[in-house]
N, C-alpha and C positions, 0 to 999 in steps of 0.2 A: 504494500500500500504506500510505501515511501515514495515511489516513483510516480504516483498519480498526482495530477494537477488538482488545484482547489476545485475547479469546475467538475473534473471527473469524480472527486469525492462527493460533491453536491449531488451529482446524478445518482451515484450509488445510494446516498442517503435518502433521496426521494423514492427510490425503488424499494428499499428495505424498511423505511420508516414512514408510514403514511402521515404521521403527525409532523414530519419535517417541515419547517418553515423556511421558505426561500429567503436568501440573503436580503433581498429588497424589503422584506417584512420584518427584519430583525429589530428595527427601532420600534415599530408598532407592537411586536411581540414582547419586547422589554417593558414597554408601558403597561401592557396587559398583565404580565407576571408581577410587576411592582404593585399594580392596583388589585391583584387577586388576593392580597393578604387581608383585605377588608372583610368585615362581617358579611355573610351572605344573607339574602333576604329569606323570609319564611318560605319553606318549601311548599307550603300549602296556603298561599295568600288567600285562597277562597275562604279559609276558615276565619279570616278577619273581616270578611264582607258580611254585612247584615243579610239575614235570610231573604228579606223581600228584594234586595238587590240581586242576590243569586237567582231568585225566581224570574226576575226581569231578564237577566242574561240568558237563562235557559230558554225562555220564550223567544228571545232574539235569535238564538242559535237555531231553534226549530223553524222559525220564519225564514232564515237564510237557507236552511237545507231544503225548504219547499219553494225556494226562489221568490219568496215574498219579501224582496229586498227593502222596499219602502218602509214596511212595518218593522223589519229587522233593524234597520238603521235608526228608526225612531226610538225603538226600545234600547238599543245600545247607547244612544245619546242620553236617554233618561237615566240609565244605569251610571253613565259617566258623570252626570250632574250630581249624583248622590255619592259617588266614589271617584273623584276626578284624578286621583293619583294611583289608580289601579292598573298595574301592568298587565294583570290577568285579563281584565275587560278589554284593554287595548289589543292584546294578542288575539282574543276571540273576535273582536270586530275586524281586525286585519284579515282573519280567515274569511269572514263574510265578504269583505271588500274584494278579496281575491276571487271568490266565487262569482262576484258581480263584475269581474274584469276591470276593477278600479285599482289597478296595481300601484299607481303613484300614491294614492291615498293610503293603501295598505302599507306601503313602505314608510310613510310618515308615522303611522300608528306603531309600526314595529321599531322604528328609531326611538320613539318616545318610550315604548315598553322596555327596550334594552337600557335606555338611559335611567329610567325609574328603578329598574331591578338591578342595575349595574351589571347585567348579564349573569347574575348569580341566582341560585335557587332554581326550583323547577320551572317557574314562569320565565325567568331570565334565559335559561337554556332553551326552552321552547321558542321564545322570541328570536334567539340567535339562529336556531335551526330553520325557523320559518323565513327569517330575513335572508339567510344563506340560500335557501331554496329559491326565493324570489330573485335574489341577485343572479343565481345560476340561470334562471329562466330568462332574465334580462341580458344574458351573455356578459355579465360582470364577474367573471370567474375569480379574479383576484380578491374582490370584496367577499365573494361567497367563501373562498378558501379561508379567509381570516375569521369569518363568523363560525364556520365549521370547526376550525382549529380551537377557538375558545370554547365552543360547546363540547368538543371531544375531550378537552382537558378536564372539563367538569363531569365527564363520564358518559356522554351521550353516544350510544352505539350507532345511532342513525348518522350523527355527525361524522363519526369515524368512517363509516361506509361511504359517505359522500366525499370525504377527503381522498379516499382511495380512488373513487370514480373520477375525481378531478385531477388525479396524478397522471400526467401523460406518459411518464416512463413506466409506471405500473401497468397502464392500459396497453402500452406497446409490448411489454414483456408478456402479459397475459395473452395477447393476441398471438404472439410468436409461439408461446407454449402450446396454445390450442392448435395452431397449425402443425406443429411438430407431433403432437399427440394424435391428431387426425391422420397424418401421413403414416405414423407408426401402426395405427390400428387398421389402416387400409391395406398395408403390405402383408 
């Protein structure tokens, strides 16, 4: 390994370590790790919400699932008026916004949910994963990779799988391995 260039070492790291953060992200990664020592948010923020607010959110989700978006967003707005700093409600509303193809608004809610939760706890990790998936859909893979890396460090297996999928070297090696295995079994 001594004769390998730094670039070669980076390529090998990306193949064997799906959580490897590319050098251009080292500054952002350092900021994240420094900030990661703070207290995490309550894993079940929902337990801090009043029952009537939870009922409103549940109704809003049902309306979104049935594509009754006007009523869904009216209910989410009502819930947020009663719990304006709820990352959980923002995360749920972002999902409804995505169902309604209102992705820019969903991104705004997810940004605020990540900010309020500091990306910690169950709600914070969900918001990071959802924002990462949205970034990926928007072809902003670098932003997606950063969100998935943060969520993966918090233990999200979904985020880890998305990091592997975003890793071009792992995808290339997987493709080559499949081709070799296919040829081997055909012979």
